[in-house]
A tleap script that builds the chain and sets N, CA, C and O, in Angstrom:
source leaprc.protein.ff14SB
mol = sequence {
  NMET GLY ALA ILE GLY GLY GLY THR TRP HIE
  PHE ILE LYS GLY ALA ARG ASN SER PRO TYR
  GLY GLU ARG PHE ARG GLY GLY MET ASN ALA
  MET ARG SER ARG GLY PRO ILE ILE GLY GLY
  ASN PHE ALA VAL TRP GLY SER MET PHE SER
  THR PHE GLU CYS VAL LEU LYS GLY ILE ARG
  GLN LYS GLU ASP PRO TRP ASN SER ILE GLY
  SER GLY ALA ILE THR GLY GLY LEU LEU ALA
  ALA ARG GLY GLY TRP LYS ALA ALA SER VAL
  SER ALA VAL PHE GLY GLY VAL LEU LEU ALA
  LEU ILE GLU GLY MET GLY ILE ALA MET GLY
  ARG MET PHE ALA GLN GLN PRO PRO ALA ILE
  ALA PRO PRO PRO SER CGLN
}
set mol.1.N position { -17.364 6.707 23.561 }
set mol.1.CA position { -17.522 5.893 24.729 }
set mol.1.C position { -16.940 4.501 24.484 }
set mol.1.O position { -16.221 3.973 25.333 }
set mol.2.N position { -17.243 3.909 23.343 }
set mol.2.CA position { -16.724 2.582 23.043 }
set mol.2.C position { -15.223 2.585 22.820 }
set mol.2.O position { -14.525 1.661 23.238 }
set mol.3.N position { -14.725 3.624 22.160 }
set mol.3.CA position { -13.285 3.687 21.882 }
set mol.3.C position { -12.483 3.871 23.173 }
set mol.3.O position { -11.448 3.232 23.360 }
set mol.4.N position { -12.957 4.732 24.046 }
set mol.4.CA position { -12.226 4.989 25.291 }
set mol.4.C position { -12.317 3.781 26.222 }
set mol.4.O position { -11.308 3.332 26.766 }
set mol.5.N position { -13.520 3.263 26.401 }
set mol.5.CA position { -13.687 2.117 27.283 }
set mol.5.C position { -12.984 0.874 26.762 }
set mol.5.O position { -12.291 0.190 27.515 }
set mol.6.N position { -13.158 0.576 25.468 }
set mol.6.CA position { -12.503 -0.590 24.885 }
set mol.6.C position { -10.996 -0.446 24.843 }
set mol.6.O position { -10.266 -1.404 25.097 }
set mol.7.N position { -10.531 0.752 24.523 }
set mol.7.CA position { -9.090 0.987 24.491 }
set mol.7.C position { -8.454 0.817 25.854 }
set mol.7.O position { -7.396 0.201 25.985 }
set mol.8.N position { -9.106 1.369 26.875 }
set mol.8.CA position { -8.591 1.242 28.235 }
set mol.8.C position { -8.602 -0.212 28.687 }
set mol.8.O position { -7.630 -0.693 29.269 }
set mol.9.N position { -9.702 -0.910 28.420 }
set mol.9.CA position { -9.824 -2.303 28.818 }
set mol.9.C position { -8.718 -3.157 28.193 }
set mol.9.O position { -8.051 -3.922 28.890 }
set mol.10.N position { -8.528 -3.025 26.885 }
set mol.10.CA position { -7.537 -3.861 26.204 }
set mol.10.C position { -6.108 -3.432 26.515 }
set mol.10.O position { -5.201 -4.265 26.490 }
set mol.11.N position { -5.888 -2.155 26.807 }
set mol.11.CA position { -4.553 -1.737 27.227 }
set mol.11.C position { -4.181 -2.395 28.555 }
set mol.11.O position { -3.079 -2.923 28.705 }
set mol.12.N position { -5.101 -2.360 29.512 }
set mol.12.CA position { -4.830 -2.972 30.817 }
set mol.12.C position { -4.663 -4.480 30.679 }
set mol.12.O position { -3.767 -5.071 31.281 }
set mol.13.N position { -5.527 -5.094 29.885 }
set mol.13.CA position { -5.441 -6.542 29.690 }
set mol.13.C position { -4.118 -6.932 29.029 }
set mol.13.O position { -3.479 -7.898 29.445 }
set mol.14.N position { -3.704 -6.185 28.002 }
set mol.14.CA position { -2.437 -6.465 27.339 }
set mol.14.C position { -1.241 -6.213 28.233 }
set mol.14.O position { -0.257 -6.950 28.179 }
set mol.15.N position { -1.315 -5.179 29.055 }
set mol.15.CA position { -0.208 -4.879 29.959 }
set mol.15.C position { -0.082 -5.951 31.040 }
set mol.15.O position { 1.031 -6.315 31.418 }
set mol.16.N position { -1.194 -6.454 31.535 }
set mol.16.CA position { -1.143 -7.491 32.570 }
set mol.16.C position { -0.594 -8.804 32.036 }
set mol.16.O position { 0.062 -9.548 32.765 }
set mol.17.N position { -0.861 -9.093 30.750 }
set mol.17.CA position { -0.413 -10.361 30.169 }
set mol.17.C position { 0.983 -10.275 29.561 }
set mol.17.O position { 1.450 -11.253 28.977 }
set mol.18.N position { 1.649 -9.159 29.678 }
set mol.18.CA position { 2.987 -8.987 29.115 }
set mol.18.C position { 4.044 -9.206 30.197 }
set mol.18.O position { 3.778 -9.025 31.386 }
set mol.19.N position { 5.234 -9.594 29.772 }
set mol.19.CA position { 6.305 -9.764 30.760 }
set mol.19.C position { 6.759 -8.417 31.324 }
set mol.19.O position { 6.564 -7.368 30.710 }
set mol.20.N position { 7.364 -8.476 32.498 }
set mol.20.CA position { 7.854 -7.278 33.156 }
set mol.20.C position { 8.847 -6.570 32.239 }
set mol.20.O position { 9.719 -7.215 31.659 }
set mol.21.N position { 8.726 -5.278 32.105 }
set mol.21.CA position { 9.593 -4.485 31.240 }
set mol.21.C position { 9.000 -4.264 29.861 }
set mol.21.O position { 9.457 -3.386 29.128 }
set mol.22.N position { 8.006 -5.032 29.499 }
set mol.22.CA position { 7.347 -4.901 28.195 }
set mol.22.C position { 5.866 -4.579 28.354 }
set mol.22.O position { 5.092 -4.720 27.408 }
set mol.23.N position { 5.478 -4.153 29.530 }
set mol.23.CA position { 4.047 -3.971 29.808 }
set mol.23.C position { 3.419 -2.852 28.992 }
set mol.23.O position { 2.312 -3.009 28.478 }
set mol.24.N position { 4.107 -1.731 28.868 }
set mol.24.CA position { 3.530 -0.622 28.100 }
set mol.24.C position { 3.391 -1.013 26.630 }
set mol.24.O position { 2.354 -0.779 26.009 }
set mol.25.N position { 4.440 -1.607 26.088 }
set mol.25.CA position { 4.402 -2.022 24.685 }
set mol.25.C position { 3.332 -3.099 24.462 }
set mol.25.O position { 2.637 -3.081 23.447 }
set mol.26.N position { 3.202 -4.031 25.404 }
set mol.26.CA position { 2.184 -5.072 25.292 }
set mol.26.C position { 0.778 -4.495 25.362 }
set mol.26.O position { -0.121 -4.937 24.646 }
set mol.27.N position { 0.596 -3.508 26.228 }
set mol.27.CA position { -0.705 -2.848 26.321 }
set mol.27.C position { -1.054 -2.102 25.055 }
set mol.27.O position { -2.195 -2.151 24.594 }
set mol.28.N position { -0.082 -1.410 24.488 }
set mol.28.CA position { -0.326 -0.675 23.242 }
set mol.28.C position { -0.635 -1.634 22.087 }
set mol.28.O position { -1.522 -1.368 21.275 }
set mol.29.N position { 0.101 -2.750 22.017 }
set mol.29.CA position { -0.155 -3.722 20.946 }
set mol.29.C position { -1.541 -4.339 21.071 }
set mol.29.O position { -2.240 -4.508 20.072 }
set mol.30.N position { -1.938 -4.673 22.289 }
set mol.30.CA position { -3.272 -5.237 22.490 }
set mol.30.C position { -4.352 -4.225 22.139 }
set mol.30.O position { -5.359 -4.569 21.519 }
set mol.31.N position { -4.140 -2.993 22.532 }
set mol.31.CA position { -5.114 -1.948 22.238 }
set mol.31.C position { -5.200 -1.702 20.727 }
set mol.31.O position { -6.291 -1.514 20.190 }
set mol.32.N position { -4.061 -1.703 20.052 }
set mol.32.CA position { -4.032 -1.475 18.616 }
set mol.32.C position { -4.669 -2.626 17.843 }
set mol.32.O position { -5.331 -2.399 16.830 }
set mol.33.N position { -4.474 -3.857 18.310 }
set mol.33.CA position { -5.013 -4.995 17.574 }
set mol.33.C position { -6.505 -5.194 17.818 }
set mol.33.O position { -7.210 -5.628 16.907 }
set mol.34.N position { -7.009 -4.893 19.007 }
set mol.34.CA position { -8.421 -5.104 19.313 }
set mol.34.C position { -9.281 -3.861 19.122 }
set mol.34.O position { -10.507 -3.968 19.092 }
set mol.35.N position { -8.681 -2.706 18.993 }
set mol.35.CA position { -9.435 -1.461 18.865 }
set mol.35.C position { -10.405 -1.425 17.699 }
set mol.35.O position { -11.570 -1.077 17.891 }
set mol.36.N position { -9.963 -1.774 16.492 }
set mol.36.CA position { -10.903 -1.748 15.361 }
set mol.36.C position { -12.064 -2.727 15.525 }
set mol.36.O position { -13.175 -2.449 15.074 }
set mol.37.N position { -11.819 -3.852 16.158 }
set mol.37.CA position { -12.885 -4.836 16.353 }
set mol.37.C position { -13.933 -4.290 17.320 }
set mol.37.O position { -15.133 -4.387 17.063 }
set mol.38.N position { -13.478 -3.721 18.421 }
set mol.38.CA position { -14.405 -3.148 19.405 }
set mol.38.C position { -15.161 -1.970 18.790 }
set mol.38.O position { -16.367 -1.832 18.994 }
set mol.39.N position { -14.458 -1.125 18.039 }
set mol.39.CA position { -15.116 0.005 17.387 }
set mol.39.C position { -16.175 -0.440 16.400 }
set mol.39.O position { -17.254 0.149 16.333 }
set mol.40.N position { -15.872 -1.480 15.632 }
set mol.40.CA position { -16.848 -2.004 14.675 }
set mol.40.C position { -18.065 -2.590 15.367 }
set mol.40.O position { -19.196 -2.370 14.934 }
set mol.41.N position { -17.838 -3.332 16.436 }
set mol.41.CA position { -18.961 -3.901 17.190 }
set mol.41.C position { -19.843 -2.805 17.786 }
set mol.41.O position { -21.071 -2.900 17.766 }
set mol.42.N position { -19.205 -1.776 18.311 }
set mol.42.CA position { -19.960 -0.672 18.894 }
set mol.42.C position { -20.762 0.062 17.818 }
set mol.42.O position { -21.895 0.479 18.059 }
set mol.43.N position { -20.175 0.217 16.638 }
set mol.43.CA position { -20.877 0.897 15.546 }
set mol.43.C position { -22.083 0.088 15.071 }
set mol.43.O position { -23.142 0.657 14.806 }
set mol.44.N position { -21.934 -1.221 14.962 }
set mol.44.CA position { -23.052 -2.068 14.549 }
set mol.44.C position { -24.164 -2.007 15.578 }
set mol.44.O position { -25.332 -1.844 15.224 }
set mol.45.N position { -23.809 -2.137 16.859 }
set mol.45.CA position { -24.821 -2.097 17.905 }
set mol.45.C position { -25.538 -0.734 17.902 }
set mol.45.O position { -26.764 -0.673 17.987 }
set mol.46.N position { -24.774 0.333 17.805 }
set mol.46.CA position { -25.375 1.668 17.825 }
set mol.46.C position { -26.275 1.935 16.636 }
set mol.46.O position { -27.338 2.538 16.783 }
set mol.47.N position { -25.860 1.493 15.461 }
set mol.47.CA position { -26.699 1.739 14.277 }
set mol.47.C position { -27.973 0.893 14.323 }
set mol.47.O position { -29.043 1.371 13.947 }
set mol.48.N position { -27.869 -0.351 14.778 }
set mol.48.CA position { -29.082 -1.167 14.900 }
set mol.48.C position { -30.021 -0.592 15.956 }
set mol.48.O position { -31.232 -0.537 15.743 }
set mol.49.N position { -29.481 -0.171 17.072 }
set mol.49.CA position { -30.299 0.408 18.138 }
set mol.49.C position { -31.019 1.652 17.635 }
set mol.49.O position { -32.220 1.804 17.858 }
set mol.50.N position { -30.303 2.536 16.963 }
set mol.50.CA position { -30.923 3.776 16.461 }
set mol.50.C position { -31.994 3.479 15.424 }
set mol.50.O position { -33.045 4.119 15.405 }
set mol.51.N position { -31.725 2.503 14.560 }
set mol.51.CA position { -32.712 2.139 13.545 }
set mol.51.C position { -33.986 1.622 14.189 }
set mol.51.O position { -35.081 2.058 13.833 }
set mol.52.N position { -33.857 0.700 15.131 }
set mol.52.CA position { -35.047 0.149 15.770 }
set mol.52.C position { -35.774 1.179 16.620 }
set mol.52.O position { -36.999 1.137 16.735 }
set mol.53.N position { -35.032 2.101 17.216 }
set mol.53.CA position { -35.691 3.140 18.000 }
set mol.53.C position { -36.524 4.049 17.097 }
set mol.53.O position { -37.639 4.427 17.456 }
set mol.54.N position { -35.995 4.398 15.939 }
set mol.54.CA position { -36.760 5.225 15.000 }
set mol.54.C position { -37.970 4.475 14.451 }
set mol.54.O position { -39.036 5.062 14.268 }
set mol.55.N position { -37.806 3.187 14.189 }
set mol.55.CA position { -38.923 2.380 13.696 }
set mol.55.C position { -40.026 2.314 14.755 }
set mol.55.O position { -41.204 2.479 14.437 }
set mol.56.N position { -39.651 2.075 15.999 }
set mol.56.CA position { -40.656 2.014 17.057 }
set mol.56.C position { -41.339 3.363 17.268 }
set mol.56.O position { -42.535 3.419 17.553 }
set mol.57.N position { -40.576 4.453 17.127 }
set mol.57.CA position { -41.184 5.791 17.224 }
set mol.57.C position { -42.208 5.990 16.130 }
set mol.57.O position { -43.287 6.533 16.365 }
set mol.58.N position { -41.865 5.545 14.925 }
set mol.58.CA position { -42.791 5.699 13.805 }
set mol.58.C position { -44.027 4.833 13.943 }
set mol.58.O position { -45.125 5.272 13.601 }
set mol.59.N position { -43.878 3.625 14.432 }
set mol.59.CA position { -45.020 2.722 14.583 }
set mol.59.C position { -45.933 3.186 15.708 }
set mol.59.O position { -47.152 3.239 15.543 }
set mol.60.N position { -45.346 3.519 16.845 }
set mol.60.CA position { -46.135 3.867 18.032 }
set mol.60.C position { -46.616 5.313 18.027 }
set mol.60.O position { -47.572 5.641 18.728 }
set mol.61.N position { -45.980 6.174 17.260 }
set mol.61.CA position { -46.298 7.606 17.228 }
set mol.61.C position { -46.164 8.237 18.615 }
set mol.61.O position { -46.914 9.146 18.973 }
set mol.62.N position { -45.205 7.742 19.381 }
set mol.62.CA position { -44.893 8.277 20.708 }
set mol.62.C position { -43.393 8.301 20.860 }
set mol.62.O position { -42.670 7.521 20.240 }
set mol.63.N position { -42.937 9.215 21.700 }
set mol.63.CA position { -41.522 9.259 22.029 }
set mol.63.C position { -41.402 9.148 23.547 }
set mol.63.O position { -41.493 10.140 24.270 }
set mol.64.N position { -41.198 7.922 24.008 }
set mol.64.CA position { -41.090 7.660 25.438 }
set mol.64.C position { -40.012 6.600 25.689 }
set mol.64.O position { -39.446 6.056 24.741 }
set mol.65.N position { -39.730 6.308 26.957 }
set mol.65.CA position { -38.664 5.340 27.268 }
set mol.65.C position { -38.919 3.933 26.738 }
set mol.65.O position { -37.968 3.171 26.560 }
set mol.66.N position { -40.164 3.569 26.483 }
set mol.66.CA position { -40.452 2.227 25.997 }
set mol.66.C position { -39.835 1.973 24.631 }
set mol.66.O position { -39.509 0.832 24.304 }
set mol.67.N position { -39.670 3.014 23.832 }
set mol.67.CA position { -39.014 2.844 22.534 }
set mol.67.C position { -37.561 2.398 22.722 }
set mol.67.O position { -37.097 1.492 22.029 }
set mol.68.N position { -36.853 3.017 23.639 }
set mol.68.CA position { -35.461 2.640 23.896 }
set mol.68.C position { -35.363 1.246 24.484 }
set mol.68.O position { -34.482 0.472 24.109 }
set mol.69.N position { -36.253 0.925 25.393 }
set mol.69.CA position { -36.224 -0.398 26.015 }
set mol.69.C position { -36.502 -1.471 24.972 }
set mol.69.O position { -35.810 -2.487 24.919 }
set mol.70.N position { -37.503 -1.246 24.153 }
set mol.70.CA position { -37.826 -2.217 23.104 }
set mol.70.C position { -36.730 -2.349 22.069 }
set mol.70.O position { -36.421 -3.456 21.628 }
set mol.71.N position { -36.141 -1.238 21.679 }
set mol.71.CA position { -35.072 -1.314 20.679 }
set mol.71.C position { -33.823 -1.960 21.251 }
set mol.71.O position { -33.089 -2.619 20.515 }
set mol.72.N position { -33.559 -1.792 22.540 }
set mol.72.CA position { -32.443 -2.494 23.170 }
set mol.72.C position { -32.674 -3.996 23.188 }
set mol.72.O position { -31.750 -4.775 22.956 }
set mol.73.N position { -33.904 -4.400 23.461 }
set mol.73.CA position { -34.233 -5.820 23.462 }
set mol.73.C position { -34.147 -6.410 22.061 }
set mol.73.O position { -33.601 -7.499 21.886 }
set mol.74.N position { -34.671 -5.720 21.075 }
set mol.74.CA position { -34.622 -6.214 19.698 }
set mol.74.C position { -33.177 -6.303 19.212 }
set mol.74.O position { -32.787 -7.292 18.591 }
set mol.75.N position { -32.390 -5.275 19.494 }
set mol.75.CA position { -30.988 -5.277 19.066 }
set mol.75.C position { -30.222 -6.414 19.728 }
set mol.75.O position { -29.482 -7.133 19.057 }
set mol.76.N position { -30.389 -6.586 21.028 }
set mol.76.CA position { -29.705 -7.675 21.721 }
set mol.76.C position { -30.093 -9.031 21.176 }
set mol.76.O position { -29.243 -9.902 20.993 }
set mol.77.N position { -31.372 -9.211 20.916 }
set mol.77.CA position { -31.839 -10.483 20.378 }
set mol.77.C position { -31.324 -10.762 18.986 }
set mol.77.O position { -30.912 -11.884 18.693 }
set mol.78.N position { -31.339 -9.761 18.118 }
set mol.78.CA position { -30.882 -9.983 16.741 }
set mol.78.C position { -29.377 -10.194 16.650 }
set mol.78.O position { -28.909 -10.982 15.827 }
set mol.79.N position { -28.624 -9.503 17.480 }
set mol.79.CA position { -27.177 -9.697 17.437 }
set mol.79.C position { -26.764 -11.077 17.943 }
set mol.79.O position { -25.704 -11.579 17.569 }
set mol.80.N position { -27.581 -11.689 18.781 }
set mol.80.CA position { -27.271 -13.016 19.300 }
set mol.80.C position { -28.038 -14.121 18.578 }
set mol.80.O position { -27.972 -15.279 18.992 }
set mol.81.N position { -28.747 -13.798 17.532 }
set mol.81.CA position { -29.589 -14.780 16.845 }
set mol.81.C position { -28.793 -15.929 16.238 }
set mol.81.O position { -29.321 -17.034 16.104 }
set mol.82.N position { -27.561 -15.700 15.877 }
set mol.82.CA position { -26.744 -16.773 15.295 }
set mol.82.C position { -26.446 -17.866 16.306 }
set mol.82.O position { -26.122 -18.989 15.920 }
set mol.83.N position { -26.549 -17.561 17.586 }
set mol.83.CA position { -26.281 -18.532 18.642 }
set mol.83.C position { -27.477 -19.396 18.982 }
set mol.83.O position { -27.372 -20.266 19.847 }
set mol.84.N position { -28.601 -19.190 18.337 }
set mol.84.CA position { -29.806 -19.968 18.608 }
set mol.84.C position { -30.838 -19.151 19.363 }
set mol.84.O position { -30.590 -18.023 19.791 }
set mol.85.N position { -32.009 -19.767 19.509 }
set mol.85.CA position { -33.121 -19.037 20.123 }
set mol.85.C position { -32.875 -18.770 21.600 }
set mol.85.O position { -33.319 -17.747 22.121 }
set mol.86.N position { -32.176 -19.672 22.285 }
set mol.86.CA position { -31.937 -19.477 23.711 }
set mol.86.C position { -30.991 -18.296 23.945 }
set mol.86.O position { -31.249 -17.446 24.798 }
set mol.87.N position { -29.904 -18.249 23.188 }
set mol.87.CA position { -28.963 -17.129 23.322 }
set mol.87.C position { -29.621 -15.820 22.914 }
set mol.87.O position { -29.383 -14.782 23.532 }
set mol.88.N position { -30.453 -15.866 21.869 }
set mol.88.CA position { -31.130 -14.648 21.412 }
set mol.88.C position { -32.114 -14.140 22.460 }
set mol.88.O position { -32.209 -12.934 22.688 }
set mol.89.N position { -32.845 -15.052 23.097 }
set mol.89.CA position { -33.822 -14.596 24.093 }
set mol.89.C position { -33.124 -14.059 25.344 }
set mol.89.O position { -33.580 -13.077 25.932 }
set mol.90.N position { -32.030 -14.691 25.753 }
set mol.90.CA position { -31.291 -14.190 26.912 }
set mol.90.C position { -30.713 -12.807 26.611 }
set mol.90.O position { -30.782 -11.908 27.449 }
set mol.91.N position { -30.147 -12.636 25.421 }
set mol.91.CA position { -29.584 -11.336 25.046 }
set mol.91.C position { -30.665 -10.279 24.889 }
set mol.91.O position { -30.443 -9.108 25.198 }
set mol.92.N position { -31.839 -10.691 24.408 }
set mol.92.CA position { -32.939 -9.729 24.275 }
set mol.92.C position { -33.394 -9.240 25.648 }
set mol.92.O position { -33.618 -8.046 25.845 }
set mol.93.N position { -33.526 -10.163 26.591 }
set mol.93.CA position { -33.927 -9.768 27.948 }
set mol.93.C position { -32.848 -8.881 28.569 }
set mol.93.O position { -33.155 -7.861 29.184 }
set mol.94.N position { -31.586 -9.273 28.405 }
set mol.94.CA position { -30.493 -8.472 28.959 }
set mol.94.C position { -30.466 -7.076 28.332 }
set mol.94.O position { -30.283 -6.087 29.042 }
set mol.95.N position { -30.648 -6.985 27.009 }
set mol.95.CA position { -30.667 -5.677 26.345 }
set mol.95.C position { -31.817 -4.812 26.822 }
set mol.95.O position { -31.648 -3.612 27.039 }
set mol.96.N position { -32.995 -5.420 26.987 }
set mol.96.CA position { -34.138 -4.655 27.474 }
set mol.96.C position { -33.953 -4.175 28.901 }
set mol.96.O position { -34.280 -3.033 29.225 }
set mol.97.N position { -33.426 -5.050 29.760 }
set mol.97.CA position { -33.207 -4.674 31.165 }
set mol.97.C position { -32.130 -3.595 31.268 }
set mol.97.O position { -32.270 -2.638 32.030 }
set mol.98.N position { -31.062 -3.754 30.500 }
set mol.98.CA position { -29.997 -2.752 30.525 }
set mol.98.C position { -30.517 -1.379 30.097 }
set mol.98.O position { -30.209 -0.371 30.733 }
set mol.99.N position { -31.294 -1.341 29.032 }
set mol.99.CA position { -31.836 -0.050 28.578 }
set mol.99.C position { -32.889 0.473 29.543 }
set mol.99.O position { -33.036 1.687 29.683 }
set mol.100.N position { -33.625 -0.409 30.214 }
set mol.100.CA position { -34.583 0.051 31.224 }
set mol.100.C position { -33.847 0.713 32.387 }
set mol.100.O position { -34.294 1.734 32.910 }
set mol.101.N position { -32.720 0.129 32.788 }
set mol.101.CA position { -31.924 0.743 33.857 }
set mol.101.C position { -31.376 2.100 33.428 }
set mol.101.O position { -31.392 3.057 34.202 }
set mol.102.N position { -30.894 2.174 32.201 }
set mol.102.CA position { -30.356 3.445 31.703 }
set mol.102.C position { -31.457 4.498 31.626 }
set mol.102.O position { -31.260 5.634 32.058 }
set mol.103.N position { -32.604 4.131 31.084 }
set mol.103.CA position { -33.717 5.083 30.983 }
set mol.103.C position { -34.221 5.489 32.370 }
set mol.103.O position { -34.538 6.655 32.603 }
set mol.104.N position { -34.291 4.528 33.282 }
set mol.104.CA position { -34.731 4.836 34.637 }
set mol.104.C position { -33.795 5.800 35.339 }
set mol.104.O position { -34.237 6.717 36.031 }
set mol.105.N position { -32.492 5.589 35.156 }
set mol.105.CA position { -31.525 6.514 35.750 }
set mol.105.C position { -31.640 7.900 35.120 }
set mol.105.O position { -31.511 8.909 35.813 }
set mol.106.N position { -31.879 7.953 33.827 }
set mol.106.CA position { -32.058 9.253 33.173 }
set mol.106.C position { -33.270 9.998 33.697 }
set mol.106.O position { -33.219 11.207 33.922 }
set mol.107.N position { -34.358 9.271 33.891 }
set mol.107.CA position { -35.571 9.893 34.431 }
set mol.107.C position { -35.342 10.352 35.867 }
set mol.107.O position { -35.744 11.453 36.242 }
set mol.108.N position { -34.691 9.501 36.674 }
set mol.108.CA position { -34.436 9.861 38.072 }
set mol.108.C position { -33.516 11.079 38.167 }
set mol.108.O position { -33.751 11.972 38.980 }
set mol.109.N position { -32.485 11.116 37.349 }
set mol.109.CA position { -31.570 12.260 37.378 }
set mol.109.C position { -32.284 13.531 36.910 }
set mol.109.O position { -32.065 14.610 37.460 }
set mol.110.N position { -33.126 13.396 35.906 }
set mol.110.CA position { -33.872 14.560 35.433 }
set mol.110.C position { -34.798 15.119 36.497 }
set mol.110.O position { -34.916 16.335 36.651 }
set mol.111.N position { -35.453 14.235 37.228 }
set mol.111.CA position { -36.337 14.701 38.295 }
set mol.111.C position { -35.562 15.271 39.473 }
set mol.111.O position { -35.987 16.240 40.102 }
set mol.112.N position { -34.419 14.655 39.763 }
set mol.112.CA position { -33.650 15.101 40.909 }
set mol.112.C position { -33.043 16.488 40.681 }
set mol.112.O position { -32.987 17.308 41.597 }
set mol.113.N position { -32.593 16.738 39.454 }
set mol.113.CA position { -31.923 18.005 39.175 }
set mol.113.C position { -32.817 19.039 38.512 }
set mol.113.O position { -32.345 20.117 38.151 }
set mol.114.N position { -34.089 18.735 38.347 }
set mol.114.CA position { -35.008 19.708 37.762 }
set mol.114.C position { -35.240 20.834 38.757 }
set mol.114.O position { -35.276 20.616 39.968 }
set mol.115.N position { -35.395 22.023 38.237 }
set mol.115.CA position { -35.662 23.164 39.121 }
set mol.115.C position { -37.074 23.047 39.657 }
set mol.115.O position { -38.029 22.784 38.925 }
set mol.116.N position { -37.171 23.249 40.938 }
set mol.116.CA position { -38.469 23.208 41.583 }
set mol.116.C position { -39.121 24.579 41.436 }
set mol.116.O position { -38.445 25.603 41.540 }
set mol.117.N position { -40.422 24.602 41.196 }
set mol.117.CA position { -41.078 25.906 41.123 }
set mol.117.C position { -41.024 26.586 42.489 }
set mol.117.O position { -41.036 25.917 43.522 }
set mol.118.N position { -40.964 27.912 42.489 }
set mol.118.CA position { -40.888 28.611 43.779 }
set mol.118.C position { -42.159 28.365 44.601 }
set mol.118.O position { -43.265 28.290 44.065 }
set mol.119.N position { -41.966 28.246 45.892 }
set mol.119.CA position { -43.098 28.020 46.787 }
set mol.119.C position { -43.950 29.288 46.864 }
set mol.119.O position { -43.431 30.399 46.967 }
set mol.120.N position { -45.231 29.098 46.813 }
set mol.120.CA position { -46.157 30.231 46.909 }
set mol.120.C position { -46.597 30.342 48.365 }
set mol.120.O position { -47.083 29.381 48.960 }
set mol.121.N position { -46.421 31.505 48.908 }
set mol.121.CA position { -46.802 31.726 50.305 }
set mol.121.C position { -48.319 31.718 50.415 }
set mol.121.O position { -49.020 32.187 49.519 }
set mol.122.N position { -48.819 31.180 51.521 }
set mol.122.CA position { -50.283 31.203 51.694 }
set mol.122.C position { -50.761 32.647 51.883 }
set mol.122.O position { -50.007 33.497 52.357 }
set mol.123.N position { -51.978 32.912 51.524 }
set mol.123.CA position { -52.502 34.284 51.698 }
set mol.123.C position { -52.539 34.662 53.191 }
set mol.123.O position { -52.786 33.812 54.048 }
set mol.124.N position { -52.295 35.921 53.481 }
set mol.124.CA position { -52.305 36.336 54.896 }
set mol.124.C position { -53.723 36.198 55.476 }
set mol.124.O position { -54.717 36.525 54.828 }
set mol.125.N position { -53.776 35.713 56.688 }
set mol.125.CA position { -55.089 35.547 57.347 }
set mol.125.C position { -55.507 36.871 57.973 }
set mol.125.O position { -54.664 37.657 58.405 }
set mol.126.N position { -56.815 37.112 58.018 }
set mol.126.CA position { -57.310 38.389 58.563 }
set mol.126.C position { -57.901 38.223 59.899 }
set mol.126.O position { -58.362 39.195 60.495 }
savepdb mol mol.pdb
quit
């Protein structure tokens, strides 16, 4: 997901900033130069998120959406901690809200596409 999204983003950005006739080459160069950085950032975020999610599962002894929401908030806050407490708190709130939206959509999609049990006909009246 990170490689495809980041690659596409930087290809378009590089192509737009290149002169006419060099757009494809400029897009490829931008994608090649920024790809490893985006991949590394995505790997760090993913590994921290997974670690905190497992830690929260172990502490709480539950497996529910709150683990993902909390781990998203912790990951966002820790990754922005170098910017100070204000940046860390904003990133923590953003990470928690983003994961809450993702978890909420997952729950809604699961309920929407779940098979409904067959309707039971009422007993015949006499």
